[in-house]
The first five atom37 places (N, CA, C, CB, O) and aatype in JSON, in Angstrom:
{
  "aatype": [12, 10, 10, 16, 12, 2, 16, 16, 13, 11, 1, 12, 13, 13, 13, 0, 12, 9, 0, 9, 10, 7, 19, 16, 13, 15, 15, 7, 4, 1, 11, 11, 11, 3, 16, 9, 0, 9, 9, 15, 19, 1, 3, 9, 0, 2, 5, 10, 19, 14, 3, 4, 5, 19, 19, 10, 18, 7, 5, 15, 16, 9, 2, 5, 14, 0, 2, 19, 19, 10, 18, 3, 16, 16, 10, 16, 2, 15, 15, 7, 5, 0, 11, 13, 2, 13, 2, 3, 19, 18, 5, 10, 7, 5, 0, 7, 19, 0, 19, 10, 2, 9, 6, 0, 18, 11, 3, 7, 0, 6, 7, 6, 7, 9, 9, 11, 19, 6, 5, 6, 16, 16, 15, 6, 6, 16, 19, 13, 9, 5],
  "atom_mask": [
    [1, 1, 1, 1, 1],
    [1, 1, 1, 1, 1],
    [1, 1, 1, 1, 1],
    [1, 1, 1, 1, 1],
    [1, 1, 1, 1, 1],
    [1, 1, 1, 1, 1],
    [1, 1, 1, 1, 1],
    [1, 1, 1, 1, 1],
    [1, 1, 1, 1, 1],
    [1, 1, 1, 1, 1],
    [1, 1, 1, 1, 1],
    [1, 1, 1, 1, 1],
    [1, 1, 1, 1, 1],
    [1, 1, 1, 1, 1],
    [1, 1, 1, 1, 1],
    [1, 1, 1, 1, 1],
    [1, 1, 1, 1, 1],
    [1, 1, 1, 1, 1],
    [1, 1, 1, 1, 1],
    [1, 1, 1, 1, 1],
    [1, 1, 1, 1, 1],
    [1, 1, 1, 0, 1],
    [1, 1, 1, 1, 1],
    [1, 1, 1, 1, 1],
    [1, 1, 1, 1, 1],
    [1, 1, 1, 1, 1],
    [1, 1, 1, 1, 1],
    [1, 1, 1, 0, 1],
    [1, 1, 1, 1, 1],
    [1, 1, 1, 1, 1],
    [1, 1, 1, 1, 1],
    [1, 1, 1, 1, 1],
    [1, 1, 1, 1, 1],
    [1, 1, 1, 1, 1],
    [1, 1, 1, 1, 1],
    [1, 1, 1, 1, 1],
    [1, 1, 1, 1, 1],
    [1, 1, 1, 1, 1],
    [1, 1, 1, 1, 1],
    [1, 1, 1, 1, 1],
    [1, 1, 1, 1, 1],
    [1, 1, 1, 1, 1],
    [1, 1, 1, 1, 1],
    [1, 1, 1, 1, 1],
    [1, 1, 1, 1, 1],
    [1, 1, 1, 1, 1],
    [1, 1, 1, 1, 1],
    [1, 1, 1, 1, 1],
    [1, 1, 1, 1, 1],
    [1, 1, 1, 1, 1],
    [1, 1, 1, 1, 1],
    [1, 1, 1, 1, 1],
    [1, 1, 1, 1, 1],
    [1, 1, 1, 1, 1],
    [1, 1, 1, 1, 1],
    [1, 1, 1, 1, 1],
    [1, 1, 1, 1, 1],
    [1, 1, 1, 0, 1],
    [1, 1, 1, 1, 1],
    [1, 1, 1, 1, 1],
    [1, 1, 1, 1, 1],
    [1, 1, 1, 1, 1],
    [1, 1, 1, 1, 1],
    [1, 1, 1, 1, 1],
    [1, 1, 1, 1, 1],
    [1, 1, 1, 1, 1],
    [1, 1, 1, 1, 1],
    [1, 1, 1, 1, 1],
    [1, 1, 1, 1, 1],
    [1, 1, 1, 1, 1],
    [1, 1, 1, 1, 1],
    [1, 1, 1, 1, 1],
    [1, 1, 1, 1, 1],
    [1, 1, 1, 1, 1],
    [1, 1, 1, 1, 1],
    [1, 1, 1, 1, 1],
    [1, 1, 1, 1, 1],
    [1, 1, 1, 1, 1],
    [1, 1, 1, 1, 1],
    [1, 1, 1, 0, 1],
    [1, 1, 1, 1, 1],
    [1, 1, 1, 1, 1],
    [1, 1, 1, 1, 1],
    [1, 1, 1, 1, 1],
    [1, 1, 1, 1, 1],
    [1, 1, 1, 1, 1],
    [1, 1, 1, 1, 1],
    [1, 1, 1, 1, 1],
    [1, 1, 1, 1, 1],
    [1, 1, 1, 1, 1],
    [1, 1, 1, 1, 1],
    [1, 1, 1, 1, 1],
    [1, 1, 1, 0, 1],
    [1, 1, 1, 1, 1],
    [1, 1, 1, 1, 1],
    [1, 1, 1, 0, 1],
    [1, 1, 1, 1, 1],
    [1, 1, 1, 1, 1],
    [1, 1, 1, 1, 1],
    [1, 1, 1, 1, 1],
    [1, 1, 1, 1, 1],
    [1, 1, 1, 1, 1],
    [1, 1, 1, 1, 1],
    [1, 1, 1, 1, 1],
    [1, 1, 1, 1, 1],
    [1, 1, 1, 1, 1],
    [1, 1, 1, 1, 1],
    [1, 1, 1, 0, 1],
    [1, 1, 1, 1, 1],
    [1, 1, 1, 1, 1],
    [1, 1, 1, 0, 1],
    [1, 1, 1, 1, 1],
    [1, 1, 1, 0, 1],
    [1, 1, 1, 1, 1],
    [1, 1, 1, 1, 1],
    [1, 1, 1, 1, 1],
    [1, 1, 1, 1, 1],
    [1, 1, 1, 1, 1],
    [1, 1, 1, 1, 1],
    [1, 1, 1, 1, 1],
    [1, 1, 1, 1, 1],
    [1, 1, 1, 1, 1],
    [1, 1, 1, 1, 1],
    [1, 1, 1, 1, 1],
    [1, 1, 1, 1, 1],
    [1, 1, 1, 1, 1],
    [1, 1, 1, 1, 1],
    [1, 1, 1, 1, 1],
    [1, 1, 1, 1, 1],
    [1, 1, 1, 1, 1]
  ],
  "atom_positions": [
    [[81.51, 61.64, -66.48], [81.68, 60.62, -65.47], [81.23, 61.16, -64.11], [83.15, 60.16, -65.42], [80.53, 60.46, -63.38]],
    [[81.62, 62.38, -63.78], [81.24, 62.98, -62.51], [79.73, 63.16, -62.43], [81.94, 64.31, -62.33], [79.14, 62.96, -61.36]],
    [[79.12, 63.52, -63.51], [77.68, 63.69, -63.57], [76.96, 62.37, -63.31], [77.26, 64.27, -64.92], [75.94, 62.35, -62.62]],
    [[77.46, 61.28, -63.83], [76.85, 59.96, -63.64], [76.98, 59.51, -62.18], [77.51, 58.92, -64.58], [76.03, 58.97, -61.63]],
    [[78.12, 59.72, -61.55], [78.31, 59.34, -60.14], [77.4, 60.16, -59.25], [79.78, 59.53, -59.72], [76.82, 59.63, -58.3]],
    [[77.27, 61.42, -59.53], [76.43, 62.3, -58.74], [74.97, 61.85, -58.84], [76.59, 63.76, -59.2], [74.26, 61.84, -57.83]],
    [[74.51, 61.5, -60.02], [73.14, 61.03, -60.23], [72.93, 59.69, -59.52], [72.83, 60.91, -61.74], [71.89, 59.47, -58.9]],
    [[73.91, 58.79, -59.62], [73.83, 57.49, -58.95], [73.76, 57.68, -57.44], [75.04, 56.6, -59.33], [72.98, 57.01, -56.76]],
    [[74.58, 58.57, -56.91], [74.57, 58.85, -55.48], [73.21, 59.38, -55.04], [75.67, 59.86, -55.12], [72.68, 58.97, -54.0]],
    [[72.64, 60.29, -55.83], [71.33, 60.84, -55.48], [70.26, 59.75, -55.47], [70.93, 61.96, -56.46], [69.4, 59.72, -54.59]],
    [[70.31, 58.86, -56.45], [69.34, 57.76, -56.5], [69.49, 56.84, -55.28], [69.51, 56.95, -57.79], [68.49, 56.47, -54.66]],
    [[70.72, 56.48, -54.96], [70.95, 55.61, -53.8], [70.48, 56.3, -52.52], [72.46, 55.23, -53.68], [69.86, 55.66, -51.66]],
    [[70.76, 57.58, -52.37], [70.33, 58.33, -51.2], [68.81, 58.36, -51.11], [70.9, 59.75, -51.24], [68.24, 58.17, -50.04]],
    [[68.16, 58.6, -52.23], [66.7, 58.65, -52.28], [66.09, 57.31, -51.85], [66.22, 59.02, -53.71], [65.18, 57.29, -51.02]],
    [[66.59, 56.21, -52.4], [66.06, 54.88, -52.05], [66.36, 54.52, -50.59], [66.66, 53.82, -52.98], [65.54, 53.88, -49.93]],
    [[67.51, 54.93, -50.08], [67.84, 54.69, -48.67], [66.87, 55.44, -47.75], [69.3, 55.12, -48.38], [66.43, 54.9, -46.74]],
    [[66.56, 56.68, -48.1], [65.62, 57.46, -47.29], [64.22, 56.84, -47.32], [65.56, 58.92, -47.79], [63.55, 56.79, -46.29]],
    [[63.78, 56.37, -48.49], [62.48, 55.71, -48.61], [62.46, 54.46, -47.72], [62.19, 55.33, -50.1], [61.48, 54.21, -47.03]],
    [[63.54, 53.68, -47.73], [63.61, 52.46, -46.92], [63.56, 52.79, -45.43], [64.89, 51.67, -47.25], [62.86, 52.12, -44.67]],
    [[64.29, 53.8, -45.01], [64.3, 54.2, -43.59], [62.92, 54.67, -43.16], [65.35, 55.32, -43.34], [62.43, 54.28, -42.1]],
    [[62.28, 55.5, -43.97], [60.93, 55.98, -43.63], [59.93, 54.82, -43.62], [60.48, 57.05, -44.63], [59.04, 54.79, -42.77]],
    [[60.06, 53.89, -44.54], [59.16, 52.73, -44.58], [59.26, 51.89, -43.33], [0.0, 0.0, 0.0], [58.24, 51.49, -42.78]],
    [[60.47, 51.62, -42.87], [60.67, 50.84, -41.64], [60.13, 51.6, -40.44], [62.16, 50.5, -41.44], [59.49, 51.01, -39.57]],
    [[60.39, 52.9, -40.38], [59.93, 53.71, -39.25], [58.41, 53.72, -39.15], [60.44, 55.13, -39.39], [57.87, 53.51, -38.06]],
    [[57.73, 53.95, -40.23], [56.28, 54.05, -40.19], [55.59, 52.7, -40.08], [55.78, 54.77, -41.41], [54.52, 52.61, -39.49]],
    [[56.17, 51.65, -40.62], [55.52, 50.34, -40.54], [55.63, 49.76, -39.13], [56.15, 49.37, -41.55], [54.71, 49.05, -38.71]],
    [[56.69, 50.03, -38.4], [56.8, 49.49, -37.04], [56.11, 50.37, -36.02], [58.27, 49.32, -36.67], [55.7, 49.88, -34.96]],
    [[55.95, 51.63, -36.28], [55.35, 52.54, -35.32], [53.84, 52.57, -35.34], [0.0, 0.0, 0.0], [53.23, 53.15, -34.44]],
    [[53.21, 51.97, -36.33], [51.77, 52.04, -36.46], [51.08, 50.74, -36.08], [51.41, 52.41, -37.86], [49.89, 50.59, -36.36]],
    [[51.77, 49.81, -35.47], [51.17, 48.55, -35.11], [50.16, 48.76, -34.01], [52.24, 47.54, -34.67], [50.44, 49.39, -32.99]],
    [[48.97, 48.24, -34.22], [47.92, 48.36, -33.24], [48.04, 47.22, -32.24], [46.52, 48.37, -33.91], [48.18, 46.06, -32.63]],
    [[47.98, 47.53, -30.96], [48.1, 46.46, -29.98], [46.81, 45.66, -29.88], [48.47, 47.03, -28.6], [45.71, 46.19, -30.07]],
    [[46.98, 44.38, -29.59], [45.84, 43.47, -29.45], [45.34, 43.54, -28.01], [46.24, 42.01, -29.84], [46.02, 44.07, -27.13]],
    [[44.15, 42.99, -27.78], [43.57, 43.0, -26.44], [44.38, 42.17, -25.46], [42.14, 42.5, -26.48], [44.89, 41.1, -25.8]],
    [[44.49, 42.68, -24.24], [45.12, 41.97, -23.13], [44.01, 41.72, -22.11], [46.32, 42.8, -22.5], [43.55, 42.64, -21.44]],
    [[43.57, 40.46, -22.01], [42.39, 40.08, -21.24], [42.76, 39.02, -20.22], [41.28, 39.57, -22.17], [43.62, 38.17, -20.46]],
    [[42.11, 39.07, -19.06], [42.21, 38.0, -18.05], [40.8, 37.5, -17.79], [42.88, 38.52, -16.72], [39.88, 38.28, -17.56]],
    [[40.63, 36.18, -17.84], [39.34, 35.56, -17.54], [39.51, 34.61, -16.36], [38.78, 34.8, -18.79], [40.34, 33.7, -16.39]],
    [[38.71, 34.85, -15.32], [38.73, 34.02, -14.13], [37.44, 33.22, -14.09], [38.89, 34.88, -12.83], [36.35, 33.78, -14.1]],
    [[37.57, 31.9, -14.06], [36.41, 31.02, -13.89], [36.34, 30.63, -12.43], [36.5, 29.75, -14.82], [37.34, 30.25, -11.83]],
    [[35.13, 30.72, -11.86], [34.96, 30.37, -10.44], [34.09, 29.12, -10.36], [34.31, 31.57, -9.64], [33.01, 29.05, -10.95]],
    [[34.58, 28.13, -9.6], [33.86, 26.87, -9.42], [33.7, 26.61, -7.93], [34.6, 25.7, -10.1], [34.52, 27.02, -7.11]],
    [[32.62, 25.9, -7.59], [32.39, 25.53, -6.19], [32.96, 24.14, -5.91], [30.87, 25.57, -5.85], [33.61, 23.55, -6.78]],
    [[32.73, 23.62, -4.69], [33.31, 22.33, -4.33], [32.72, 21.17, -5.14], [33.11, 22.07, -2.84], [33.31, 20.09, -5.2]],
    [[31.57, 21.38, -5.75], [30.96, 20.37, -6.62], [31.43, 20.55, -8.07], [29.42, 20.45, -6.55], [30.91, 19.9, -8.97]],
    [[32.42, 21.41, -8.29], [32.99, 21.7, -9.6], [32.0, 22.38, -10.54], [33.49, 20.42, -10.22], [32.18, 22.32, -11.76]],
    [[30.98, 23.02, -10.0], [30.0, 23.77, -10.8], [30.44, 25.22, -10.92], [28.58, 23.67, -10.17], [30.96, 25.8, -9.96]],
    [[30.24, 25.81, -12.1], [30.56, 27.23, -12.28], [29.62, 28.07, -11.42], [30.44, 27.64, -13.78], [28.44, 27.75, -11.29]],
    [[30.14, 29.15, -10.84], [29.4, 29.97, -9.89], [29.1, 31.34, -10.5], [30.19, 30.12, -8.57], [30.01, 32.14, -10.67]],
    [[27.82, 31.62, -10.83], [27.47, 32.96, -11.32], [27.36, 33.95, -10.16], [26.14, 32.91, -12.1], [27.2, 33.56, -9.01]],
    [[27.45, 35.24, -10.47], [27.29, 36.34, -9.51], [28.24, 36.23, -8.32], [25.87, 36.38, -9.01], [27.86, 36.53, -7.19]],
    [[29.45, 35.8, -8.57], [30.48, 35.71, -7.53], [31.39, 36.92, -7.68], [31.29, 34.36, -7.63], [31.8, 37.26, -8.8]],
    [[31.72, 37.57, -6.57], [32.61, 38.73, -6.63], [34.05, 38.25, -6.79], [32.46, 39.61, -5.37], [34.53, 37.44, -6.01]],
    [[34.73, 38.77, -7.82], [36.13, 38.42, -8.09], [36.96, 39.69, -8.0], [36.28, 37.74, -9.5], [36.63, 40.71, -8.6]],
    [[38.05, 39.6, -7.24], [38.95, 40.74, -7.05], [40.33, 40.34, -7.56], [39.01, 41.17, -5.55], [40.86, 39.3, -7.19]],
    [[40.9, 41.18, -8.41], [42.29, 41.02, -8.86], [43.09, 42.18, -8.3], [42.4, 40.95, -10.42], [42.67, 43.34, -8.4]],
    [[44.24, 41.87, -7.72], [45.09, 42.96, -7.24], [46.55, 42.55, -7.3], [44.7, 43.37, -5.81], [46.9, 41.38, -7.14]],
    [[47.37, 43.54, -7.52], [48.82, 43.33, -7.56], [49.49, 44.23, -6.56], [0.0, 0.0, 0.0], [49.06, 45.35, -6.3]],
    [[50.56, 43.71, -6.0], [51.31, 44.48, -5.03], [52.68, 44.8, -5.59], [51.43, 43.72, -3.69], [53.25, 44.01, -6.34]],
    [[53.19, 45.94, -5.22], [54.5, 46.38, -5.69], [55.59, 45.47, -5.14], [54.76, 47.84, -5.3], [55.57, 45.11, -3.96]],
    [[56.54, 45.12, -6.0], [57.69, 44.35, -5.54], [58.88, 45.27, -5.27], [58.07, 43.27, -6.57], [59.91, 44.83, -4.74]],
    [[58.74, 46.53, -5.64], [59.82, 47.49, -5.46], [59.64, 48.27, -4.16], [59.9, 48.46, -6.66], [60.55, 48.37, -3.34]],
    [[58.45, 48.81, -3.98], [58.16, 49.6, -2.79], [57.8, 48.67, -1.64], [57.01, 50.59, -3.05], [58.09, 47.47, -1.69]],
    [[57.2, 49.21, -0.63], [56.77, 48.39, 0.51], [55.74, 47.38, 0.02], [56.18, 49.28, 1.64], [54.84, 47.75, -0.73]],
    [[55.85, 46.11, 0.43], [54.96, 45.07, -0.08], [53.48, 45.33, 0.16], [55.32, 43.77, 0.53], [52.64, 44.76, -0.53]],
    [[53.13, 46.17, 1.11], [51.72, 46.43, 1.41], [51.07, 47.36, 0.39], [51.59, 47.03, 2.8], [49.85, 47.48, 0.36]],
    [[51.88, 48.01, -0.45], [51.33, 48.95, -1.43], [50.65, 48.2, -2.58], [52.44, 49.87, -1.98], [51.3, 47.46, -3.32]],
    [[49.35, 48.4, -2.73], [48.62, 47.8, -3.84], [48.74, 48.74, -5.04], [47.11, 47.55, -3.47], [48.38, 49.91, -4.96]],
    [[49.27, 48.22, -6.16], [49.5, 49.07, -7.32], [48.47, 48.84, -8.42], [50.88, 48.82, -7.87], [48.38, 49.65, -9.35]],
    [[47.71, 47.76, -8.34], [46.68, 47.5, -9.33], [45.53, 46.8, -8.62], [47.22, 46.65, -10.52], [45.76, 45.85, -7.86]],
    [[44.29, 47.26, -8.85], [43.13, 46.68, -8.17], [41.93, 46.78, -9.09], [42.86, 47.41, -6.81], [41.65, 47.85, -9.64]],
    [[41.21, 45.66, -9.26], [40.01, 45.66, -10.08], [39.08, 44.57, -9.55], [40.35, 45.43, -11.59], [39.53, 43.54, -9.06]],
    [[37.79, 44.81, -9.65], [36.81, 43.83, -9.18], [35.6, 43.82, -10.1], [36.39, 44.15, -7.73], [35.24, 44.83, -10.7]],
    [[34.98, 42.65, -10.2], [33.76, 42.48, -10.99], [33.04, 41.22, -10.52], [34.07, 42.41, -12.52], [33.57, 40.45, -9.72]],
    [[31.83, 41.01, -11.02], [31.07, 39.8, -10.73], [31.18, 38.82, -11.89], [29.57, 40.13, -10.44], [31.33, 39.23, -13.04]],
    [[31.11, 37.54, -11.58], [31.1, 36.55, -12.64], [29.77, 36.62, -13.39], [31.33, 35.12, -12.08], [28.75, 37.0, -12.81]],
    [[29.79, 36.28, -14.65], [28.57, 36.28, -15.47], [27.78, 34.99, -15.24], [28.93, 36.45, -16.98], [28.11, 34.2, -14.35]],
    [[26.76, 34.77, -16.02], [25.92, 33.58, -15.84], [26.68, 32.29, -16.13], [24.7, 33.67, -16.73], [26.23, 31.21, -15.75]],
    [[27.82, 32.39, -16.8], [28.67, 31.23, -17.08], [29.77, 31.04, -16.04], [29.29, 31.35, -18.45], [30.63, 30.19, -16.19]],
    [[29.73, 31.85, -14.97], [30.73, 31.72, -13.9], [32.09, 32.28, -14.24], [0.0, 0.0, 0.0], [33.09, 31.88, -13.66]],
    [[32.14, 33.21, -15.19], [33.42, 33.8, -15.59], [33.44, 35.31, -15.37], [33.72, 33.48, -17.04], [32.47, 36.01, -15.66]],
    [[34.55, 35.78, -14.86], [34.78, 37.22, -14.7], [35.84, 37.63, -15.72], [35.24, 37.58, -13.23], [36.9, 37.01, -15.82]],
    [[35.54, 38.68, -16.48], [36.44, 39.13, -17.53], [37.03, 40.49, -17.16], [35.71, 39.21, -18.89], [36.3, 41.41, -16.8]],
    [[38.35, 40.6, -17.25], [39.06, 41.83, -16.94], [39.86, 42.26, -18.18], [40.0, 41.65, -15.7], [40.51, 41.43, -18.81]],
    [[39.8, 43.55, -18.52], [40.5, 44.09, -19.67], [41.68, 44.92, -19.18], [39.54, 44.94, -20.55], [41.51, 45.85, -18.39]],
    [[42.88, 44.58, -19.65], [44.1, 45.28, -19.23], [44.73, 46.07, -20.38], [45.1, 44.29, -18.68], [45.94, 46.3, -20.37]],
    [[43.92, 46.49, -21.35], [44.46, 47.27, -22.47], [45.06, 48.59, -22.0], [43.37, 47.53, -23.5], [46.03, 49.06, -22.6]],
    [[44.52, 49.18, -20.96], [45.05, 50.45, -20.46], [46.33, 50.26, -19.65], [44.0, 51.16, -19.61], [47.12, 51.19, -19.51]],
    [[46.53, 49.06, -19.12], [47.71, 48.78, -18.3], [48.9, 48.43, -19.18], [47.43, 47.64, -17.3], [50.02, 48.9, -18.95]],
    [[48.66, 47.61, -20.2], [49.74, 47.15, -21.08], [50.1, 48.22, -22.1], [49.35, 45.86, -21.79], [49.23, 48.82, -22.72]],
    [[51.4, 48.44, -22.28], [51.92, 49.36, -23.29], [52.77, 48.56, -24.28], [52.76, 50.51, -22.63], [53.5, 47.66, -23.88]],
    [[52.67, 48.89, -25.57], [53.46, 48.2, -26.59], [54.94, 48.21, -26.21], [53.25, 48.85, -27.97], [55.48, 49.22, -25.77]],
    [[55.58, 47.06, -26.39], [56.99, 46.94, -26.07], [57.26, 46.48, -24.66], [0.0, 0.0, 0.0], [58.38, 46.09, -24.33]],
    [[56.26, 46.51, -23.82], [56.4, 46.09, -22.44], [56.52, 44.56, -22.39], [55.19, 46.58, -21.58], [55.8, 43.86, -23.09]],
    [[57.41, 44.05, -21.57], [57.57, 42.6, -21.42], [56.7, 42.13, -20.27], [59.07, 42.22, -21.17], [57.01, 42.4, -19.1]],
    [[55.62, 41.43, -20.58], [54.69, 40.96, -19.54], [53.79, 42.08, -19.08], [0.0, 0.0, 0.0], [54.02, 43.25, -19.39]],
    [[52.77, 41.72, -18.33], [51.83, 42.72, -17.83], [51.83, 42.72, -16.32], [50.42, 42.47, -18.37], [52.19, 43.72, -15.7]],
    [[51.42, 41.6, -15.72], [51.34, 41.56, -14.26], [51.12, 40.13, -13.78], [50.2, 42.48, -13.75], [50.6, 39.29, -14.5]],
    [[51.53, 39.89, -12.56], [51.16, 38.68, -11.82], [50.27, 39.18, -10.7], [52.43, 37.87, -11.28], [50.69, 39.97, -9.86]],
    [[49.01, 38.7, -10.7], [48.01, 39.25, -9.79], [47.44, 38.19, -8.86], [46.9, 39.9, -10.59], [47.32, 37.02, -9.22]],
    [[47.09, 38.63, -7.67], [46.37, 37.79, -6.72], [44.9, 37.79, -7.11], [46.56, 38.29, -5.25], [44.36, 38.79, -7.59]],
    [[44.24, 36.65, -6.89], [42.81, 36.52, -7.16], [42.13, 36.17, -5.85], [42.52, 35.44, -8.25], [42.58, 35.31, -5.1]],
    [[41.02, 36.86, -5.58], [40.16, 36.5, -4.46], [38.73, 36.45, -4.99], [40.29, 37.53, -3.26], [38.3, 37.33, -5.73]],
    [[38.0, 35.41, -4.59], [36.61, 35.24, -5.02], [35.74, 34.99, -3.79], [36.47, 34.07, -6.05], [36.12, 34.24, -2.89]],
    [[34.55, 35.64, -3.76], [33.65, 35.55, -2.61], [32.2, 35.39, -3.07], [33.78, 36.8, -1.72], [31.76, 36.05, -4.01]],
    [[31.47, 34.5, -2.37], [30.02, 34.43, -2.57], [29.4, 33.65, -1.42], [29.67, 33.77, -3.94], [29.79, 32.52, -1.13]],
    [[28.42, 34.27, -0.77], [27.64, 33.63, 0.29], [28.5, 32.93, 1.34], [26.68, 32.62, -0.32], [28.21, 31.81, 1.74]],
    [[29.55, 33.59, 1.78], [30.41, 33.05, 2.82], [31.49, 32.1, 2.31], [0.0, 0.0, 0.0], [32.41, 31.77, 3.05]],
    [[31.39, 31.68, 1.08], [32.44, 30.83, 0.48], [33.49, 31.74, -0.15], [31.85, 29.85, -0.59], [33.17, 32.81, -0.66]],
    [[34.74, 31.3, -0.11], [35.8, 32.11, -0.69], [36.89, 31.22, -1.26], [36.38, 33.06, 0.35], [37.03, 30.06, -0.9]],
    [[37.66, 31.81, -2.15], [38.78, 31.1, -2.76], [39.84, 32.09, -3.2], [0.0, 0.0, 0.0], [39.57, 33.28, -3.36]],
    [[41.05, 31.58, -3.4], [42.17, 32.42, -3.78], [42.96, 31.77, -4.9], [43.08, 32.7, -2.58], [42.87, 30.56, -5.12]],
    [[43.72, 32.57, -5.6], [44.59, 32.06, -6.65], [45.52, 33.14, -7.14], [0.0, 0.0, 0.0], [45.57, 34.24, -6.59]],
    [[46.27, 32.82, -8.17], [47.21, 33.76, -8.8], [47.09, 33.6, -10.3], [48.7, 33.51, -8.31], [46.91, 32.49, -10.8]],
    [[47.18, 34.71, -11.02], [47.16, 34.67, -12.48], [48.3, 35.52, -13.02], [45.81, 35.16, -13.03], [48.57, 36.61, -12.53]],
    [[48.95, 35.0, -14.04], [49.97, 35.76, -14.77], [49.3, 36.28, -16.03], [51.24, 34.87, -15.11], [48.91, 35.5, -16.9]],
    [[49.16, 37.59, -16.12], [48.52, 38.23, -17.27], [49.6, 38.49, -18.31], [47.78, 39.56, -16.86], [50.55, 39.23, -18.07]],
    [[49.43, 37.87, -19.48], [50.39, 38.02, -20.59], [49.91, 39.09, -21.55], [50.58, 36.67, -21.34], [48.71, 39.31, -21.7]],
    [[50.85, 39.76, -22.2], [50.53, 40.83, -23.12], [49.86, 40.32, -24.38], [51.77, 41.59, -23.49], [50.22, 39.28, -24.93]],
    [[48.86, 41.08, -24.83], [48.16, 40.87, -26.1], [47.62, 39.45, -26.28], [49.08, 41.2, -27.24], [47.7, 38.88, -27.37]],
    [[47.08, 38.88, -25.21], [46.5, 37.56, -25.26], [45.42, 37.45, -24.2], [47.57, 36.47, -25.07], [45.24, 38.38, -23.4]],
    [[44.69, 36.34, -24.17], [43.72, 36.1, -23.13], [44.31, 35.09, -22.15], [42.37, 35.6, -23.72], [44.53, 33.93, -22.51]],
    [[44.55, 35.53, -20.92], [45.07, 34.67, -19.87], [43.9, 34.15, -19.06], [46.08, 35.41, -18.97], [42.99, 34.91, -18.73]],
    [[43.9, 32.86, -18.73], [42.78, 32.27, -18.0], [43.25, 31.53, -16.76], [41.99, 31.32, -18.9], [44.34, 30.95, -16.74]],
    [[42.4, 31.56, -15.72], [42.68, 30.86, -14.47], [41.36, 30.44, -13.84], [43.51, 31.75, -13.49], [40.33, 31.08, -14.06]],
    [[41.39, 29.37, -13.07], [40.21, 28.89, -12.37], [40.45, 28.97, -10.87], [39.86, 27.45, -12.79], [41.52, 28.59, -10.38]],
    [[39.45, 29.46, -10.14], [39.5, 29.54, -8.67], [38.35, 28.71, -8.13], [39.42, 31.03, -8.17], [37.23, 28.78, -8.63]],
    [[38.65, 27.93, -7.1], [37.62, 27.13, -6.42], [37.27, 27.78, -5.1], [38.11, 25.67, -6.19], [38.15, 28.11, -4.3]],
    [[35.97, 27.99, -4.85], [35.53, 28.56, -3.58], [34.91, 27.46, -2.73], [34.53, 29.72, -3.8], [34.29, 26.52, -3.24]],
    [[35.09, 27.6, -1.42], [34.49, 26.65, -0.48], [34.19, 27.32, 0.85], [35.41, 25.44, -0.25], [33.69, 26.68, 1.77]]
  ]
}
């Protein structure tokens, strides 16, 4: 009887360890998806604007408000869209990524906006310049 209980205990322990290791390795190996922000720039005629400079920046809400903690800039493509990749900013398990200010400039025209960048998705916003 003692031999049977000991064997049963060993089997239960073995299966419990397999289950714990399975949960640990299956949750720790998840690959994060892309975190992208796309800004479309339009003029007063509602036409997409190519080669427009787009600036995204975030300011700290903890430190002095003048401290810029995130800054990136690029030009819009021929379709009037600027694409920003935030894979290096977002970490798995993080709730949200950032709320960023948008500034767009071209030939003396300018526009502003705000975008909320969500984790592991493509966030989109449109800015109108005039």
